[in-house]
Biopython code that builds the backbone (N, CA, C, O; Angstrom):
import numpy as np
from Bio.PDB.StructureBuilder import StructureBuilder

atoms = [
    (1, "MET", "N", (5.295, -17.377, 8.030)),
    (1, "MET", "CA", (4.746, -16.041, 8.239)),
    (1, "MET", "C", (3.391, -15.942, 7.530)),
    (1, "MET", "O", (3.278, -16.230, 6.338)),
    (2, "LYS", "N", (2.384, -15.536, 8.271)),
    (2, "LYS", "CA", (1.052, -15.364, 7.698)),
    (2, "LYS", "C", (1.051, -14.133, 6.788)),
    (2, "LYS", "O", (1.721, -13.142, 7.080)),
    (3, "VAL", "N", (0.314, -14.195, 5.708)),
    (3, "VAL", "CA", (0.207, -13.083, 4.772)),
    (3, "VAL", "C", (-0.543, -11.942, 5.455)),
    (3, "VAL", "O", (-1.536, -12.160, 6.149)),
    (4, "LYS", "N", (-0.051, -10.726, 5.246)),
    (4, "LYS", "CA", (-0.712, -9.553, 5.805)),
    (4, "LYS", "C", (-1.012, -8.592, 4.654)),
    (4, "LYS", "O", (-0.130, -8.247, 3.868)),
    (5, "VAL", "N", (-2.262, -8.172, 4.575)),
    (5, "VAL", "CA", (-2.707, -7.250, 3.535)),
    (5, "VAL", "C", (-2.971, -5.897, 4.190)),
    (5, "VAL", "O", (-3.727, -5.798, 5.156)),
    (6, "PHE", "N", (-2.335, -4.859, 3.649)),
    (6, "PHE", "CA", (-2.522, -3.497, 4.130)),
    (6, "PHE", "C", (-3.281, -2.717, 3.074)),
    (6, "PHE", "O", (-2.941, -2.772, 1.892)),
    (7, "GLY", "N", (-4.311, -1.989, 3.495)),
    (7, "GLY", "CA", (-5.075, -1.183, 2.548)),
    (7, "GLY", "C", (-6.323, -0.643, 3.186)),
    (7, "GLY", "O", (-6.419, -0.525, 4.407)),
    (8, "ILE", "N", (-7.294, -0.310, 2.333)),
    (8, "ILE", "CA", (-8.608, 0.109, 2.804)),
    (8, "ILE", "C", (-9.639, -0.764, 2.102)),
    (8, "ILE", "O", (-9.493, -1.054, 0.915)),
    (9, "PRO", "N", (-10.681, -1.189, 2.817)),
    (9, "PRO", "CA", (-11.582, -2.213, 2.293)),
    (9, "PRO", "C", (-12.346, -1.846, 1.031)),
    (9, "PRO", "O", (-12.674, -2.738, 0.247)),
    (10, "ASN", "N", (-12.646, -0.563, 0.799)),
    (10, "ASN", "CA", (-13.458, -0.219, -0.365)),
    (10, "ASN", "C", (-12.644, 0.072, -1.622)),
    (10, "ASN", "O", (-13.214, 0.465, -2.640)),
    (11, "CYS", "N", (-11.333, -0.111, -1.576)),
    (11, "CYS", "CA", (-10.457, 0.116, -2.727)),
    (11, "CYS", "C", (-10.571, -1.062, -3.704)),
    (11, "CYS", "O", (-10.522, -2.218, -3.284)),
    (12, "GLY", "N", (-10.721, -0.781, -4.981)),
    (12, "GLY", "CA", (-10.852, -1.817, -5.997)),
    (12, "GLY", "C", (-9.670, -2.771, -6.047)),
    (12, "GLY", "O", (-9.862, -3.983, -6.145)),
    (13, "SER", "N", (-8.459, -2.249, -5.982)),
    (13, "SER", "CA", (-7.261, -3.102, -6.031)),
    (13, "SER", "C", (-7.165, -3.995, -4.798)),
    (13, "SER", "O", (-6.743, -5.148, -4.885)),
    (14, "VAL", "N", (-7.560, -3.453, -3.660)),
    (14, "VAL", "CA", (-7.548, -4.245, -2.424)),
    (14, "VAL", "C", (-8.578, -5.366, -2.531)),
    (14, "VAL", "O", (-8.310, -6.500, -2.132)),
    (15, "LYS", "N", (-9.749, -5.052, -3.065)),
    (15, "LYS", "CA", (-10.786, -6.069, -3.248)),
    (15, "LYS", "C", (-10.291, -7.193, -4.159)),
    (15, "LYS", "O", (-10.509, -8.370, -3.873)),
    (16, "LYS", "N", (-9.624, -6.826, -5.259)),
    (16, "LYS", "CA", (-9.084, -7.839, -6.183)),
    (16, "LYS", "C", (-8.057, -8.720, -5.487)),
    (16, "LYS", "O", (-8.062, -9.940, -5.655)),
    (17, "ALA", "N", (-7.173, -8.100, -4.702)),
    (17, "ALA", "CA", (-6.135, -8.854, -3.989)),
    (17, "ALA", "C", (-6.761, -9.812, -2.985)),
    (17, "ALA", "O", (-6.372, -10.977, -2.905)),
    (18, "ARG", "N", (-7.725, -9.323, -2.224)),
    (18, "ARG", "CA", (-8.367, -10.164, -1.213)),
    (18, "ARG", "C", (-9.132, -11.313, -1.881)),
    (18, "ARG", "O", (-9.105, -12.442, -1.391)),
    (19, "THR", "N", (-9.802, -11.031, -2.979)),
    (19, "THR", "CA", (-10.518, -12.075, -3.715)),
    (19, "THR", "C", (-9.542, -13.128, -4.214)),
    (19, "THR", "O", (-9.809, -14.325, -4.104)),
    (20, "PHE", "N", (-8.403, -12.690, -4.766)),
    (20, "PHE", "CA", (-7.390, -13.630, -5.245)),
    (20, "PHE", "C", (-6.935, -14.545, -4.112)),
    (20, "PHE", "O", (-6.871, -15.763, -4.277)),
    (21, "LEU", "N", (-6.622, -13.954, -2.964)),
    (21, "LEU", "CA", (-6.144, -14.742, -1.828)),
    (21, "LEU", "C", (-7.219, -15.718, -1.348)),
    (21, "LEU", "O", (-6.927, -16.882, -1.073)),
    (22, "GLU", "N", (-8.446, -15.249, -1.250)),
    (22, "GLU", "CA", (-9.540, -16.112, -0.788)),
    (22, "GLU", "C", (-9.815, -17.247, -1.764)),
    (22, "GLU", "O", (-10.012, -18.387, -1.344)),
    (23, "GLU", "N", (-9.831, -16.950, -3.070)),
    (23, "GLU", "CA", (-10.093, -17.985, -4.076)),
    (23, "GLU", "C", (-8.998, -19.046, -4.111)),
    (23, "GLU", "O", (-9.231, -20.180, -4.529)),
    (24, "ASN", "N", (-7.799, -18.664, -3.667)),
    (24, "ASN", "CA", (-6.682, -19.603, -3.658)),
    (24, "ASN", "C", (-6.387, -20.134, -2.256)),
    (24, "ASN", "O", (-5.312, -20.673, -1.993)),
    (25, "ASN", "N", (-7.360, -19.972, -1.366)),
    (25, "ASN", "CA", (-7.274, -20.490, 0.008)),
    (25, "ASN", "C", (-6.008, -20.057, 0.735)),
    (25, "ASN", "O", (-5.373, -20.852, 1.428)),
    (26, "ILE", "N", (-5.654, -18.806, 0.571)),
    (26, "ILE", "CA", (-4.487, -18.255, 1.256)),
    (26, "ILE", "C", (-4.998, -17.422, 2.426)),
    (26, "ILE", "O", (-5.676, -16.411, 2.243)),
    (27, "ASP", "N", (-4.658, -17.870, 3.626)),
    (27, "ASP", "CA", (-5.094, -17.203, 4.848)),
    (27, "ASP", "C", (-4.318, -15.896, 5.008)),
    (27, "ASP", "O", (-3.109, -15.863, 4.778)),
    (28, "TYR", "N", (-4.995, -14.832, 5.394)),
    (28, "TYR", "CA", (-4.322, -13.545, 5.573)),
    (28, "TYR", "C", (-4.994, -12.728, 6.668)),
    (28, "TYR", "O", (-6.151, -12.955, 7.021)),
    (29, "ASP", "N", (-4.239, -11.775, 7.193)),
    (29, "ASP", "CA", (-4.766, -10.778, 8.116)),
    (29, "ASP", "C", (-4.882, -9.474, 7.335)),
    (29, "ASP", "O", (-4.048, -9.173, 6.481)),
    (30, "PHE", "N", (-5.924, -8.706, 7.637)),
    (30, "PHE", "CA", (-6.132, -7.435, 6.940)),
    (30, "PHE", "C", (-5.911, -6.275, 7.900)),
    (30, "PHE", "O", (-6.460, -6.253, 9.002)),
    (31, "HIS", "N", (-5.101, -5.313, 7.471)),
    (31, "HIS", "CA", (-4.838, -4.101, 8.254)),
    (31, "HIS", "C", (-5.431, -2.918, 7.489)),
    (31, "HIS", "O", (-4.931, -2.537, 6.431)),
    (32, "ASP", "N", (-6.484, -2.353, 8.027)),
    (32, "ASP", "CA", (-7.148, -1.198, 7.426)),
    (32, "ASP", "C", (-6.452, 0.055, 7.939)),
    (32, "ASP", "O", (-6.707, 0.492, 9.061)),
    (33, "TYR", "N", (-5.567, 0.639, 7.120)),
    (33, "TYR", "CA", (-4.836, 1.773, 7.657)),
    (33, "TYR", "C", (-5.643, 3.057, 7.661)),
    (33, "TYR", "O", (-5.164, 4.090, 8.129)),
    (34, "LYS", "N", (-6.845, 3.006, 7.152)),
    (34, "LYS", "CA", (-7.749, 4.146, 7.303)),
    (34, "LYS", "C", (-8.254, 4.186, 8.749)),
    (34, "LYS", "O", (-8.372, 5.260, 9.340)),
    (35, "LYS", "N", (-8.552, 3.012, 9.313)),
    (35, "LYS", "CA", (-9.054, 2.927, 10.688)),
    (35, "LYS", "C", (-7.937, 2.742, 11.702)),
    (35, "LYS", "O", (-7.965, 3.338, 12.779)),
    (36, "GLU", "N", (-6.946, 1.909, 11.358)),
    (36, "GLU", "CA", (-5.893, 1.548, 12.316)),
    (36, "GLU", "C", (-4.650, 2.414, 12.213)),
    (36, "GLU", "O", (-3.778, 2.349, 13.079)),
    (37, "GLY", "N", (-4.556, 3.224, 11.166)),
    (37, "GLY", "CA", (-3.371, 4.046, 10.968)),
    (37, "GLY", "C", (-2.202, 3.210, 10.461)),
    (37, "GLY", "O", (-2.331, 2.007, 10.231)),
    (38, "ILE", "N", (-1.083, 3.858, 10.297)),
    (38, "ILE", "CA", (0.128, 3.178, 9.830)),
    (38, "ILE", "C", (1.317, 3.865, 10.488)),
    (38, "ILE", "O", (1.348, 5.089, 10.609)),
    (39, "SER", "N", (2.277, 3.082, 10.905)),
    (39, "SER", "CA", (3.430, 3.666, 11.610)),
    (39, "SER", "C", (4.441, 4.248, 10.625)),
    (39, "SER", "O", (4.522, 3.838, 9.467)),
    (40, "GLU", "N", (5.186, 5.192, 11.112)),
    (40, "GLU", "CA", (6.252, 5.781, 10.303)),
    (40, "GLU", "C", (7.290, 4.711, 9.955)),
    (40, "GLU", "O", (7.849, 4.705, 8.858)),
    (41, "GLU", "N", (7.537, 3.808, 10.908)),
    (41, "GLU", "CA", (8.507, 2.721, 10.679)),
    (41, "GLU", "C", (8.054, 1.820, 9.524)),
    (41, "GLU", "O", (8.865, 1.402, 8.699)),
    (42, "GLN", "N", (6.758, 1.530, 9.478)),
    (42, "GLN", "CA", (6.224, 0.685, 8.413)),
    (42, "GLN", "C", (6.381, 1.379, 7.054)),
    (42, "GLN", "O", (6.806, 0.762, 6.077)),
    (43, "LEU", "N", (6.036, 2.650, 7.008)),
    (43, "LEU", "CA", (6.182, 3.413, 5.764)),
    (43, "LEU", "C", (7.646, 3.484, 5.331)),
    (43, "LEU", "O", (7.962, 3.370, 4.147)),
    (44, "GLN", "N", (8.525, 3.673, 6.301)),
    (44, "GLN", "CA", (9.970, 3.725, 6.028)),
    (44, "GLN", "C", (10.419, 2.407, 5.382)),
    (44, "GLN", "O", (11.150, 2.407, 4.392)),
    (45, "LYS", "N", (9.976, 1.303, 5.953)),
    (45, "LYS", "CA", (10.340, -0.025, 5.457)),
    (45, "LYS", "C", (9.868, -0.205, 4.006)),
    (45, "LYS", "O", (10.626, -0.667, 3.153)),
    (46, "TRP", "N", (8.611, 0.165, 3.742)),
    (46, "TRP", "CA", (8.086, 0.018, 2.377)),
    (46, "TRP", "C", (8.815, 0.930, 1.402)),
    (46, "TRP", "O", (9.094, 0.530, 0.271)),
    (47, "CYS", "N", (9.126, 2.154, 1.827)),
    (47, "CYS", "CA", (9.836, 3.094, 0.954)),
    (47, "CYS", "C", (11.228, 2.568, 0.619)),
    (47, "CYS", "O", (11.700, 2.724, -0.508)),
    (48, "GLU", "N", (11.879, 1.950, 1.589)),
    (48, "GLU", "CA", (13.204, 1.390, 1.334)),
    (48, "GLU", "C", (13.111, 0.195, 0.389)),
    (48, "GLU", "O", (14.010, -0.021, -0.424)),
    (49, "GLU", "N", (12.036, -0.582, 0.489)),
    (49, "GLU", "CA", (11.891, -1.756, -0.364)),
    (49, "GLU", "C", (11.409, -1.412, -1.773)),
    (49, "GLU", "O", (11.948, -1.920, -2.756)),
    (50, "PHE", "N", (10.399, -0.553, -1.871)),
    (50, "PHE", "CA", (9.772, -0.279, -3.166)),
    (50, "PHE", "C", (10.143, 1.082, -3.760)),
    (50, "PHE", "O", (9.920, 1.319, -4.947)),
    (51, "GLY", "N", (10.705, 1.972, -2.945)),
    (51, "GLY", "CA", (10.969, 3.347, -3.375)),
    (51, "GLY", "C", (9.790, 4.236, -3.010)),
    (51, "GLY", "O", (8.640, 3.862, -3.240)),
    (52, "TRP", "N", (10.058, 5.400, -2.448)),
    (52, "TRP", "CA", (8.963, 6.257, -1.979)),
    (52, "TRP", "C", (8.070, 6.707, -3.124)),
    (52, "TRP", "O", (6.879, 6.942, -2.918)),
    (53, "GLU", "N", (8.627, 6.832, -4.340)),
    (53, "GLU", "CA", (7.835, 7.258, -5.492)),
    (53, "GLU", "C", (6.775, 6.221, -5.842)),
    (53, "GLU", "O", (5.740, 6.563, -6.413)),
    (54, "THR", "N", (7.028, 4.950, -5.503)),
    (54, "THR", "CA", (6.056, 3.886, -5.749)),
    (54, "THR", "C", (5.032, 3.834, -4.626)),
    (54, "THR", "O", (3.840, 3.665, -4.884)),
    (55, "VAL", "N", (5.476, 3.976, -3.394)),
    (55, "VAL", "CA", (4.582, 3.865, -2.239)),
    (55, "VAL", "C", (3.599, 5.038, -2.202)),
    (55, "VAL", "O", (2.441, 4.856, -1.824)),
    (56, "LEU", "N", (4.034, 6.220, -2.581)),
    (56, "LEU", "CA", (3.157, 7.388, -2.637)),
    (56, "LEU", "C", (2.365, 7.326, -3.938)),
    (56, "LEU", "O", (2.936, 7.422, -5.024)),
    (57, "ASN", "N", (1.060, 7.166, -3.825)),
    (57, "ASN", "CA", (0.198, 7.006, -4.995)),
    (57, "ASN", "C", (-0.200, 8.368, -5.562)),
    (57, "ASN", "O", (-1.147, 8.999, -5.092)),
    (58, "LYS", "N", (0.543, 8.810, -6.581)),
    (58, "LYS", "CA", (0.257, 10.110, -7.184)),
    (58, "LYS", "C", (-0.841, 10.025, -8.246)),
    (58, "LYS", "O", (-1.226, 11.045, -8.819)),
    (59, "LYS", "N", (-1.342, 8.833, -8.510)),
    (59, "LYS", "CA", (-2.406, 8.680, -9.510)),
    (59, "LYS", "C", (-3.794, 8.754, -8.881)),
    (59, "LYS", "O", (-4.788, 8.909, -9.591)),
    (60, "GLY", "N", (-3.869, 8.647, -7.564)),
    (60, "GLY", "CA", (-5.159, 8.592, -6.882)),
    (60, "GLY", "C", (-5.781, 9.953, -6.622)),
    (60, "GLY", "O", (-5.130, 10.992, -6.735)),
    (61, "MET", "N", (-7.054, 9.915, -6.273)),
    (61, "MET", "CA", (-7.806, 11.137, -5.987)),
    (61, "MET", "C", (-7.254, 11.897, -4.777)),
    (61, "MET", "O", (-7.269, 13.128, -4.758)),
    (62, "THR", "N", (-6.772, 11.172, -3.779)),
    (62, "THR", "CA", (-6.253, 11.849, -2.587)),
    (62, "THR", "C", (-5.125, 12.785, -2.976)),
    (62, "THR", "O", (-5.105, 13.944, -2.561)),
    (63, "TRP", "N", (-4.177, 12.285, -3.779)),
    (63, "TRP", "CA", (-3.047, 13.108, -4.225)),
    (63, "TRP", "C", (-3.548, 14.267, -5.088)),
    (63, "TRP", "O", (-3.142, 15.413, -4.896)),
    (64, "ARG", "N", (-4.425, 13.962, -6.034)),
    (64, "ARG", "CA", (-4.910, 14.998, -6.949)),
    (64, "ARG", "C", (-5.668, 16.102, -6.217)),
    (64, "ARG", "O", (-5.693, 17.246, -6.672)),
    (65, "ASN", "N", (-6.287, 15.763, -5.083)),
    (65, "ASN", "CA", (-7.051, 16.759, -4.333)),
    (65, "ASN", "C", (-6.204, 17.603, -3.387)),
    (65, "ASN", "O", (-6.707, 18.555, -2.792)),
    (66, "LEU", "N", (-4.924, 17.266, -3.241)),
    (66, "LEU", "CA", (-4.049, 18.078, -2.381)),
    (66, "LEU", "C", (-3.742, 19.406, -3.068)),
    (66, "LEU", "O", (-3.711, 19.481, -4.296)),
    (67, "ASP", "N", (-3.513, 20.456, -2.273)),
    (67, "ASP", "CA", (-3.166, 21.740, -2.872)),
    (67, "ASP", "C", (-1.744, 21.677, -3.439)),
    (67, "ASP", "O", (-0.932, 20.845, -3.032)),
    (68, "GLU", "N", (-1.467, 22.564, -4.375)),
    (68, "GLU", "CA", (-0.176, 22.561, -5.087)),
    (68, "GLU", "C", (1.010, 22.712, -4.140)),
    (68, "GLU", "O", (2.039, 22.062, -4.326)),
    (69, "ALA", "N", (0.875, 23.552, -3.141)),
    (69, "ALA", "CA", (1.984, 23.777, -2.200)),
    (69, "ALA", "C", (2.346, 22.483, -1.481)),
    (69, "ALA", "O", (3.525, 22.190, -1.284)),
    (70, "THR", "N", (1.334, 21.705, -1.088)),
    (70, "THR", "CA", (1.570, 20.428, -0.402)),
    (70, "THR", "C", (2.267, 19.462, -1.354)),
    (70, "THR", "O", (3.225, 18.790, -0.972)),
    (71, "LYS", "N", (1.789, 19.395, -2.581)),
    (71, "LYS", "CA", (2.404, 18.497, -3.575)),
    (71, "LYS", "C", (3.860, 18.879, -3.825)),
    (71, "LYS", "O", (4.733, 18.012, -3.875)),
    (72, "LEU", "N", (4.118, 20.167, -3.980)),
    (72, "LEU", "CA", (5.479, 20.629, -4.267)),
    (72, "LEU", "C", (6.422, 20.408, -3.092)),
    (72, "LEU", "O", (7.637, 20.324, -3.273)),
    (73, "ALA", "N", (5.860, 20.314, -1.881)),
    (73, "ALA", "CA", (6.688, 20.097, -0.688)),
    (73, "ALA", "C", (7.217, 18.661, -0.620)),
    (73, "ALA", "O", (8.147, 18.386, 0.138)),
    (74, "VAL", "N", (6.640, 17.751, -1.396)),
    (74, "VAL", "CA", (7.092, 16.355, -1.393)),
    (74, "VAL", "C", (8.291, 16.239, -2.342)),
    (74, "VAL", "O", (8.142, 16.163, -3.561)),
    (75, "GLN", "N", (9.474, 16.227, -1.740)),
    (75, "GLN", "CA", (10.718, 16.215, -2.507)),
    (75, "GLN", "C", (11.569, 14.978, -2.264)),
    (75, "GLN", "O", (12.469, 14.670, -3.045)),
    (76, "ASP", "N", (11.277, 14.264, -1.166)),
    (76, "ASP", "CA", (12.121, 13.136, -0.794)),
    (76, "ASP", "C", (11.312, 12.153, 0.046)),
    (76, "ASP", "O", (10.119, 12.345, 0.278)),
    (77, "GLN", "N", (11.974, 11.114, 0.487)),
    (77, "GLN", "CA", (11.294, 10.056, 1.246)),
    (77, "GLN", "C", (10.647, 10.590, 2.523)),
    (77, "GLN", "O", (9.502, 10.246, 2.817)),
    (78, "GLN", "N", (11.348, 11.417, 3.280)),
    (78, "GLN", "CA", (10.794, 11.910, 4.549)),
    (78, "GLN", "C", (9.550, 12.760, 4.330)),
    (78, "GLN", "O", (8.572, 12.626, 5.066)),
    (79, "SER", "N", (9.576, 13.631, 3.328)),
    (79, "SER", "CA", (8.397, 14.472, 3.075)),
    (79, "SER", "C", (7.238, 13.624, 2.535)),
    (79, "SER", "O", (6.077, 13.923, 2.813)),
    (80, "ALA", "N", (7.539, 12.583, 1.777)),
    (80, "ALA", "CA", (6.494, 11.673, 1.280)),
    (80, "ALA", "C", (5.866, 10.913, 2.452)),
    (80, "ALA", "O", (4.645, 10.767, 2.513)),
    (81, "ILE", "N", (6.687, 10.435, 3.369)),
    (81, "ILE", "CA", (6.184, 9.699, 4.538)),
    (81, "ILE", "C", (5.285, 10.608, 5.378)),
    (81, "ILE", "O", (4.253, 10.169, 5.886)),
    (82, "LYS", "N", (5.672, 11.850, 5.517)),
    (82, "LYS", "CA", (4.858, 12.798, 6.306)),
    (82, "LYS", "C", (3.449, 12.909, 5.702)),
    (82, "LYS", "O", (2.457, 12.862, 6.429)),
    (83, "ILE", "N", (3.364, 13.054, 4.390)),
    (83, "ILE", "CA", (2.061, 13.149, 3.711)),
    (83, "ILE", "C", (1.282, 11.845, 3.871)),
    (83, "ILE", "O", (0.083, 11.874, 4.145)),
    (84, "MET", "N", (1.956, 10.694, 3.702)),
    (84, "MET", "CA", (1.267, 9.403, 3.785)),
    (84, "MET", "C", (0.746, 9.121, 5.194)),
    (84, "MET", "O", (-0.283, 8.464, 5.354)),
    (85, "LYS", "N", (1.445, 9.608, 6.206)),
    (85, "LYS", "CA", (0.943, 9.443, 7.581)),
    (85, "LYS", "C", (-0.305, 10.279, 7.794)),
    (85, "LYS", "O", (-1.243, 9.845, 8.462)),
    (86, "GLN", "N", (-0.316, 11.476, 7.229)),
    (86, "GLN", "CA", (-1.465, 12.373, 7.379)),
    (86, "GLN", "C", (-2.633, 11.942, 6.484)),
    (86, "GLN", "O", (-3.794, 12.031, 6.883)),
    (87, "GLN", "N", (-2.321, 11.484, 5.296)),
    (87, "GLN", "CA", (-3.329, 11.119, 4.295)),
    (87, "GLN", "C", (-3.102, 9.657, 3.893)),
    (87, "GLN", "O", (-2.514, 9.382, 2.847)),
    (88, "THR", "N", (-3.567, 8.729, 4.723)),
    (88, "THR", "CA", (-3.276, 7.310, 4.456)),
    (88, "THR", "C", (-3.822, 6.832, 3.112)),
    (88, "THR", "O", (-3.332, 5.842, 2.571)),
    (89, "SER", "N", (-4.815, 7.509, 2.571)),
    (89, "SER", "CA", (-5.344, 7.117, 1.257)),
    (89, "SER", "C", (-4.358, 7.431, 0.131)),
    (89, "SER", "O", (-4.569, 7.017, -1.009)),
    (90, "ALA", "N", (-3.294, 8.154, 0.438)),
    (90, "ALA", "CA", (-2.271, 8.454, -0.564)),
    (90, "ALA", "C", (-1.238, 7.333, -0.683)),
    (90, "ALA", "O", (-0.311, 7.425, -1.487)),
    (91, "ILE", "N", (-1.396, 6.279, 0.113)),
    (91, "ILE", "CA", (-0.481, 5.128, 0.042)),
    (91, "ILE", "C", (-1.002, 4.185, -1.040)),
    (91, "ILE", "O", (-2.188, 3.856, -1.064)),
    (92, "LYS", "N", (-0.114, 3.755, -1.931)),
    (92, "LYS", "CA", (-0.508, 2.805, -2.973)),
    (92, "LYS", "C", (-1.034, 1.539, -2.304)),
    (92, "LYS", "O", (-0.513, 1.088, -1.284)),
    (93, "ARG", "N", (-2.077, 0.980, -2.904)),
    (93, "ARG", "CA", (-2.735, -0.172, -2.297)),
    (93, "ARG", "C", (-2.875, -1.309, -3.285)),
    (93, "ARG", "O", (-2.908, -1.104, -4.498)),
    (94, "PRO", "N", (-2.957, -2.505, -2.743)),
    (94, "PRO", "CA", (-2.603, -2.906, -1.384)),
    (94, "PRO", "C", (-1.092, -3.125, -1.257)),
    (94, "PRO", "O", (-0.376, -3.212, -2.254)),
    (95, "VAL", "N", (-0.633, -3.212, -0.021)),
    (95, "VAL", "CA", (0.722, -3.686, 0.241)),
    (95, "VAL", "C", (0.537, -5.050, 0.888)),
    (95, "VAL", "O", (-0.194, -5.194, 1.868)),
    (96, "ILE", "N", (1.214, -6.053, 0.322)),
    (96, "ILE", "CA", (1.121, -7.424, 0.815)),
    (96, "ILE", "C", (2.475, -7.815, 1.378)),
    (96, "ILE", "O", (3.496, -7.697, 0.701)),
    (97, "GLU", "N", (2.480, -8.282, 2.621)),
    (97, "GLU", "CA", (3.705, -8.808, 3.220)),
    (97, "GLU", "C", (3.507, -10.302, 3.425)),
    (97, "GLU", "O", (2.497, -10.740, 3.977)),
    (98, "SER", "N", (4.484, -11.073, 2.974)),
    (98, "SER", "CA", (4.414, -12.526, 3.164)),
    (98, "SER", "C", (5.822, -13.087, 3.227)),
    (98, "SER", "O", (6.795, -12.416, 2.881)),
    (99, "GLY", "N", (5.911, -14.316, 3.671)),
    (99, "GLY", "CA", (7.201, -14.989, 3.741)),
    (99, "GLY", "C", (7.795, -15.244, 2.362)),
    (99, "GLY", "O", (8.985, -15.531, 2.234)),
    (100, "LYS", "N", (6.956, -15.138, 1.326)),
    (100, "LYS", "CA", (7.419, -15.380, -0.052)),
    (100, "LYS", "C", (7.827, -14.092, -0.750)),
    (100, "LYS", "O", (8.200, -14.110, -1.923)),
    (101, "GLY", "N", (7.760, -12.987, -0.040)),
    (101, "GLY", "CA", (8.124, -11.707, -0.637)),
    (101, "GLY", "C", (6.986, -10.719, -0.515)),
    (101, "GLY", "O", (5.829, -11.109, -0.358)),
    (102, "ASN", "N", (7.309, -9.451, -0.585)),
    (102, "ASN", "CA", (6.322, -8.396, -0.443)),
    (102, "ASN", "C", (5.924, -7.856, -1.812)),
    (102, "ASN", "O", (6.727, -7.831, -2.744)),
    (103, "LEU", "N", (4.668, -7.423, -1.914)),
    (103, "LEU", "CA", (4.136, -6.898, -3.166)),
    (103, "LEU", "C", (3.425, -5.583, -2.889)),
    (103, "LEU", "O", (2.952, -5.341, -1.779)),
    (104, "ILE", "N", (3.357, -4.733, -3.913)),
    (104, "ILE", "CA", (2.599, -3.492, -3.792)),
    (104, "ILE", "C", (1.747, -3.341, -5.041)),
    (104, "ILE", "O", (2.217, -3.555, -6.159)),
    (105, "GLY", "N", (0.485, -2.967, -4.836)),
    (105, "GLY", "CA", (-0.454, -2.882, -5.947)),
    (105, "GLY", "C", (-1.016, -4.257, -6.256)),
    (105, "GLY", "O", (-0.690, -5.235, -5.584)),
    (106, "PHE", "N", (-1.866, -4.328, -7.280)),
    (106, "PHE", "CA", (-2.416, -5.630, -7.664)),
    (106, "PHE", "C", (-2.051, -5.923, -9.101)),
    (106, "PHE", "O", (-2.400, -5.173, -10.012)),
    (107, "ASP", "N", (-1.344, -7.023, -9.293)),
    (107, "ASP", "CA", (-1.011, -7.550, -10.609)),
    (107, "ASP", "C", (-1.194, -9.056, -10.499)),
    (107, "ASP", "O", (-0.411, -9.729, -9.829)),
    (108, "GLU", "N", (-2.231, -9.594, -11.158)),
    (108, "GLU", "CA", (-2.575, -11.002, -10.987)),
    (108, "GLU", "C", (-1.412, -11.930, -11.328)),
    (108, "GLU", "O", (-1.206, -12.927, -10.636)),
    (109, "ASN", "N", (-0.650, -11.625, -12.375)),
    (109, "ASN", "CA", (0.491, -12.474, -12.743)),
    (109, "ASN", "C", (1.534, -12.499, -11.635)),
    (109, "ASN", "O", (2.099, -13.547, -11.322)),
    (110, "GLN", "N", (1.780, -11.351, -11.056)),
    (110, "GLN", "CA", (2.740, -11.249, -9.953)),
    (110, "GLN", "C", (2.246, -12.067, -8.753)),
    (110, "GLN", "O", (3.028, -12.762, -8.104)),
    (111, "TYR", "N", (0.959, -11.979, -8.471)),
    (111, "TYR", "CA", (0.380, -12.724, -7.355)),
    (111, "TYR", "C", (0.486, -14.223, -7.609)),
    (111, "TYR", "O", (0.814, -14.993, -6.706)),
    (112, "GLN", "N", (0.207, -14.632, -8.845)),
    (112, "GLN", "CA", (0.289, -16.062, -9.164)),
    (112, "GLN", "C", (1.701, -16.584, -8.974)),
    (112, "GLN", "O", (1.897, -17.646, -8.384)),
    (113, "SER", "N", (2.711, -15.829, -9.481)),
    (113, "SER", "CA", (4.077, -16.324, -9.316)),
    (113, "SER", "C", (4.545, -16.279, -7.866)),
    (113, "SER", "O", (5.400, -17.067, -7.461)),
    (114, "ASN", "N", (3.990, -15.367, -7.092)),
    (114, "ASN", "CA", (4.408, -15.257, -5.696)),
    (114, "ASN", "C", (3.729, -16.296, -4.796)),
    (114, "ASN", "O", (4.364, -16.838, -3.892)),
    (115, "PHE", "N", (2.459, -16.573, -5.035)),
    (115, "PHE", "CA", (1.700, -17.405, -4.120)),
    (115, "PHE", "C", (1.379, -18.811, -4.617)),
    (115, "PHE", "O", (1.135, -19.701, -3.802)),
    (116, "LEU", "N", (1.373, -19.039, -5.942)),
    (116, "LEU", "CA", (0.935, -20.354, -6.441)),
    (116, "LEU", "C", (2.087, -21.179, -6.978)),
    (116, "LEU", "O", (1.881, -22.305, -7.431)),
]
sb = StructureBuilder()
sb.init_structure("model")
sb.init_model(0)
sb.init_chain("A")
sb.init_seg("    ")
for serial, (resi, resn, name, xyz) in enumerate(atoms, 1):
    if name == "N":
        sb.init_residue(resn, " ", resi, " ")
    sb.init_atom(name, np.array(xyz, "f"), 0.0, 1.0, " ", f" {name:<3s}", serial, name[0])
structure = sb.get_structure()
């Protein structure tokens, strides 16, 4: 299975992940969910694997810029997925899918143990 990187190109963590993969000659496909969108099924899969609280990036500017009512409406996986479909920048980045296991966010040690 070819490695697939999901994110947005100007994100710092995505840049670090892509640089790591390129420096280690790991071929990957990039899915820009800002331009290409993301399916509800894909979000569901990630939420089941990582937990919706991890997939929904509450530390980012997108989340912080949402109004309080919208934030308070996020109570469970379905409501989190609804927000992430509408505001793809609220998805933690990057999400890496590979035959060696899936990763979310960028942690160089985790990448080394997964890919090298």
